[in-house]
VMD Tcl script that draws the C-alpha trace (Angstrom):
set ca {
  {-7.82 -11.06 22.40}
  {-7.44 -9.23 25.85}
  {-7.32 -5.40 25.92}
  {-3.68 -5.99 27.09}
  {-2.74 -7.15 23.74}
  {-4.80 -4.96 21.72}
  {-2.94 -1.90 23.78}
  {0.31 -3.13 22.98}
  {-0.33 -3.57 19.25}
  {-1.82 -0.04 19.46}
  {0.84 1.48 20.99}
  {3.37 0.05 18.69}
  {0.99 1.07 15.51}
  {0.82 4.58 16.43}
  {4.89 4.51 17.14}
  {5.11 2.98 13.43}
  {3.02 6.24 12.52}
  {5.40 8.57 13.38}
  {8.02 8.10 10.82}
  {5.69 7.35 8.47}
  {4.40 10.96 9.02}
  {7.85 12.69 8.78}
  {8.54 11.02 5.33}
  {4.87 12.10 4.12}
  {5.89 15.42 5.28}
  {9.14 15.68 4.06}
  {7.53 14.24 0.46}
  {4.58 16.01 0.24}
  {5.88 19.63 1.86}
  {2.66 19.34 3.95}
  {1.90 19.01 7.67}
  {0.89 14.89 8.20}
  {-1.10 13.36 11.28}
  {-2.05 9.88 11.93}
  {-3.72 8.31 14.74}
  {-4.72 4.91 15.53}
  {-8.46 4.91 16.51}
  {-9.59 1.40 17.35}
  {-8.09 -2.33 17.57}
  {-10.29 -4.91 17.48}
  {-10.52 -9.13 16.27}
  {-13.07 -9.72 13.41}
  {-14.02 -11.88 11.20}
  {-13.80 -11.90 7.59}
  {-17.79 -12.29 6.51}
  {-17.84 -9.16 8.74}
  {-15.24 -6.86 6.87}
  {-17.68 -5.46 4.26}
  {-19.69 -3.45 6.79}
  {-16.23 -1.52 7.93}
  {-14.48 -0.67 5.15}
  {-14.92 1.54 1.94}
  {-16.62 -0.11 -1.38}
  {-14.26 1.69 -3.88}
  {-10.75 1.07 -2.31}
  {-7.16 1.41 -2.70}
  {-5.11 -2.01 -1.00}
  {-1.30 -2.12 -0.27}
  {-0.20 -5.76 0.15}
  {2.37 -6.08 2.91}
  {4.47 -9.22 4.92}
  {6.03 -8.49 8.29}
  {8.83 -11.10 8.66}
  {11.20 -11.72 11.41}
  {13.41 -15.01 12.46}
  {11.05 -17.22 10.06}
  {7.88 -16.31 11.13}
  {5.66 -13.90 9.19}
  {2.27 -11.73 8.85}
  {0.47 -10.51 6.21}
  {-1.13 -7.26 6.06}
  {-3.75 -5.03 3.80}
  {-3.73 -1.08 3.85}
  {-7.08 -0.58 3.08}
  {-7.78 3.42 1.63}
  {-10.71 5.06 -0.10}
  {-10.51 5.17 -3.55}
  {-11.34 8.69 -4.04}
  {-8.91 9.99 -1.19}
  {-5.67 8.62 -3.15}
  {-7.04 10.10 -5.94}
  {-6.75 13.42 -4.52}
  {-2.90 12.11 -2.86}
  {-1.68 11.26 -6.55}
  {-3.10 14.83 -8.17}
  {-1.29 16.38 -5.43}
  {2.11 14.87 -6.10}
  {2.05 14.86 -10.12}
  {0.81 18.66 -9.77}
  {-3.03 18.30 -10.73}
  {-5.78 20.17 -8.81}
  {-6.93 17.67 -5.73}
  {-10.57 17.49 -6.58}
  {-9.97 16.64 -10.67}
  {-11.23 13.34 -11.32}
  {-8.46 11.42 -12.62}
  {-7.73 8.08 -12.93}
  {-5.79 5.73 -10.84}
  {-3.75 4.33 -13.60}
  {-0.70 2.13 -13.33}
  {1.44 5.79 -13.14}
  {-0.31 6.60 -10.03}
  {-0.74 2.97 -8.61}
  {3.35 2.81 -8.79}
  {4.02 6.40 -7.42}
  {1.72 4.99 -4.35}
  {3.30 1.96 -4.06}
  {6.77 3.96 -4.03}
  {5.48 6.32 -1.36}
  {4.17 3.45 0.90}
  {7.71 1.60 0.54}
  {9.69 4.48 1.66}
  {6.70 4.77 4.49}
  {6.83 1.10 5.67}
  {10.89 1.20 5.54}
  {11.12 4.30 7.93}
  {8.57 2.89 10.34}
  {9.94 -0.26 10.60}
  {13.74 1.50 11.21}
  {11.95 3.23 14.28}
  {10.10 0.12 15.64}
  {13.06 -2.13 15.26}
  {15.32 0.25 17.23}
  {12.64 0.38 20.04}
  {11.77 -3.14 19.79}
  {15.59 -4.70 19.49}
  {14.25 -6.88 16.40}
  {15.15 -7.32 13.20}
  {11.77 -7.05 11.53}
  {11.43 -6.06 7.52}
  {8.08 -4.88 6.12}
  {7.93 -5.37 2.53}
  {5.09 -4.00 -0.11}
  {4.10 -6.94 -2.19}
  {1.15 -5.59 -4.62}
  {-1.20 -2.07 -4.86}
  {-4.46 -3.16 -6.49}
  {-7.57 -0.50 -6.76}
  {-10.78 -2.71 -6.55}
  {-14.39 -1.46 -6.68}
  {-15.66 -3.95 -4.32}
  {-14.82 -5.24 -0.97}
  {-15.25 -8.95 -2.03}
  {-11.51 -8.68 -3.48}
  {-10.07 -7.90 0.17}
  {-12.03 -10.83 1.55}
  {-10.52 -13.40 -1.19}
  {-6.71 -12.23 -0.56}
  {-7.49 -12.57 3.18}
  {-8.69 -16.24 3.07}
  {-5.72 -16.65 0.45}
  {-3.66 -16.28 3.78}
  {-4.71 -19.73 5.00}
  {-5.11 -17.54 8.62}
  {-7.19 -18.06 11.47}
  {-10.77 -17.56 11.66}
  {-10.75 -14.17 12.99}
  {-8.44 -11.10 11.69}
  {-6.97 -8.09 13.50}
  {-8.67 -4.66 12.20}
  {-6.85 -1.37 12.89}
  {-8.60 1.91 12.16}
  {-6.43 5.11 11.21}
  {-7.56 8.35 10.93}
  {-5.02 10.63 9.18}
  {-4.79 14.08 8.00}
  {-2.54 15.70 5.22}
  {-3.19 19.49 5.72}
  {-4.66 20.88 2.60}
  {-4.99 17.68 0.66}
  {-7.35 15.11 2.40}
  {-8.66 14.26 6.00}
  {-9.84 10.31 6.07}
  {-9.90 7.47 7.89}
  {-7.71 4.07 6.32}
  {-7.34 0.81 8.05}
  {-5.01 -2.21 8.09}
  {-5.99 -5.75 8.28}
  {-3.61 -8.13 10.17}
  {-3.50 -12.09 10.89}
  {-3.02 -12.93 14.03}
  {1.03 -13.63 13.27}
  {1.45 -10.21 13.70}
  {1.54 -10.49 17.37}
  {4.36 -12.95 17.12}
  {6.19 -11.20 15.03}
  {6.34 -7.69 16.51}
  {7.13 -10.19 19.85}
  {3.60 -9.79 21.76}
  {3.38 -12.56 24.20}
  {0.15 -14.01 23.59}
  {-1.54 -13.52 27.00}
  {-4.27 -16.25 26.36}
  {-1.86 -18.73 26.52}
  {0.45 -17.74 29.31}
  {0.20 -19.50 32.54}
  {-2.40 -17.98 34.92}
  {0.59 -17.46 37.75}
  {1.65 -14.64 34.72}
  {-1.05 -13.36 33.45}
  {-2.33 -12.40 37.45}
  {-6.00 -14.19 36.44}
  {-7.63 -16.89 38.87}
  {-9.68 -19.54 37.58}
  {-10.78 -20.97 40.63}
  {-12.12 -19.29 43.59}
  {-10.88 -20.20 46.15}
  {-7.37 -19.95 45.57}
  {-5.78 -16.87 47.09}
  {-5.27 -13.90 44.59}
  {-1.35 -13.18 43.68}
  {-0.40 -9.65 43.58}
  {1.16 -8.34 40.41}
  {2.40 -5.40 39.00}
  {0.63 -3.23 36.98}
  {1.65 -3.14 33.39}
  {1.31 -0.17 31.78}
  {2.87 1.31 28.08}
  {4.89 4.67 26.94}
  {2.45 7.30 25.44}
  {3.73 7.79 22.11}
  {2.75 11.44 21.03}
  {3.54 13.08 17.36}
  {4.29 16.38 17.43}
  {4.02 17.83 14.22}
  {7.37 19.13 12.00}
  {7.44 22.28 10.65}
  {9.41 22.42 7.29}
  {11.40 25.36 5.79}
  {10.84 26.19 2.41}
  {14.74 24.76 1.64}
  {13.84 21.09 3.39}
  {10.91 20.51 1.58}
  {10.17 18.35 -1.48}
  {13.71 17.17 -2.23}
  {12.73 13.69 -1.44}
  {9.96 13.66 -3.88}
  {12.47 13.84 -6.82}
  {12.94 9.90 -5.67}
  {9.43 8.91 -7.73}
  {11.25 9.94 -10.42}
  {13.25 6.90 -10.54}
  {9.81 4.78 -10.41}
  {10.40 2.49 -13.75}
  {7.63 1.97 -16.25}
  {7.44 -0.58 -19.41}
  {7.06 1.15 -22.52}
  {5.79 -0.25 -26.04}
  {5.87 1.04 -29.34}
  {3.16 -0.72 -31.24}
  {2.99 -0.51 -34.80}
  {-0.93 -2.60 -35.23}
  {-2.69 -5.38 -34.20}
  {-4.90 -7.88 -36.14}
  {-7.63 -10.77 -35.34}
  {-6.81 -14.30 -35.69}
  {-9.11 -17.54 -35.07}
  {-6.80 -19.92 -33.25}
  {-7.09 -22.26 -36.49}
  {-4.86 -19.38 -38.22}
  {-3.05 -19.08 -35.66}
  {-2.03 -22.64 -35.53}
  {-1.75 -22.57 -39.52}
  {1.07 -19.69 -39.55}
  {3.89 -20.65 -42.05}
  {7.40 -18.54 -42.42}
  {7.09 -15.97 -44.65}
  {3.73 -15.32 -44.09}
  {2.35 -12.01 -44.20}
  {-0.19 -10.89 -41.10}
  {-2.05 -7.60 -42.70}
  {-2.57 -5.08 -39.51}
  {-5.25 -3.06 -38.64}
  {-3.19 -0.09 -39.28}
  {-2.60 2.11 -43.12}
  {0.77 2.02 -44.31}
  {2.35 5.83 -43.13}
  {0.20 5.74 -39.81}
  {1.61 6.77 -36.79}
  {2.09 3.40 -34.27}
  {1.07 3.66 -30.35}
  {3.22 4.54 -27.57}
  {1.77 2.33 -24.89}
  {3.13 2.81 -21.45}
  {2.31 -0.38 -18.74}
  {-0.40 -1.33 -20.89}
  {-2.11 2.45 -21.24}
  {-2.04 4.13 -24.74}
  {-0.27 7.93 -23.78}
  {0.36 9.03 -27.28}
  {1.51 8.30 -31.32}
  {4.99 8.54 -32.97}
  {6.72 7.98 -36.14}
  {8.76 4.73 -36.76}
  {12.25 5.12 -37.79}
  {15.52 4.01 -37.38}
  {18.64 5.41 -35.67}
  {21.52 3.25 -36.05}
  {21.01 -0.01 -35.67}
  {17.98 -0.21 -33.60}
  {14.21 1.24 -34.59}
  {13.08 4.32 -32.56}
  {9.32 6.08 -32.68}
  {9.83 10.06 -32.70}
  {6.82 11.48 -30.37}
  {4.12 13.22 -32.72}
  {1.26 13.59 -29.96}
  {0.67 13.23 -26.56}
  {-2.96 12.16 -24.85}
  {-4.02 11.69 -21.52}
  {-0.73 13.27 -19.95}
  {-1.51 15.23 -16.67}
  {-0.57 18.88 -17.33}
}
mol new
graphics top color blue
foreach p $ca { graphics top sphere $p radius 0.5 }
foreach p [lrange $ca 0 end-1] q [lrange $ca 1 end] { graphics top cylinder $p $q radius 0.2 }
display resetview
């Protein structure tokens, strides 16, 4: 990839960082700074040397006019624990789990950030790009990241961008963006390697007279931190309360062999592992968060919460 391509991608990514910092600053009530440290090409096998071993991966896809480019935003797992602790009002150094509630919160924050970034970038480029978050996961190895990239069926090399970000009083660290090569086309950056030599100013034959070209430069995008007043801070944070979670009440369970399941008949009784009168389990996205008494309200079953466990204070 030519240095001109790298500079264009770096400048556009830094432009995306400005509204992201604004959104995060508004949500968290903290000063947020972000900069792009480098842009390079690398192969999938070499990624393990650059990325954090314990990581949180946000998958997204940029698309415009029938073209699309897959991307991964990669953060160190311990950094995202600090961030979700802060959002949920827990001391940032607490060793909290990255459970479904924490990951859903991060996804909501990321969706708001990429939405604002696309609005800014589209205004500048005159394009109609969309960037949608498709999944967020926590991994304990880099092999899972490599598997995701292989599923893109992209070219042999991918783009690797390094980010440095600071959320005042919460976390200062590095993050990474990995994107397939189609990102250049989606963003409208011409592939300089494929352009005719007259247009790039590159002379392949020594005997030809050099062609004079105009020097290309990109505007410098600077981020100026915004100072938030007490009245401005935290209003958008209420949007996180709209995240939906699957809640179920489980009476009990049992273990059956395949033979037993296939021989089930109408009227047959399954004996559960709970004694009569025992409280039912209240489960949120597969995680046990409390227990309650089963009751009937009108024509529906209900559960009166008697115990809450694992809730962040």
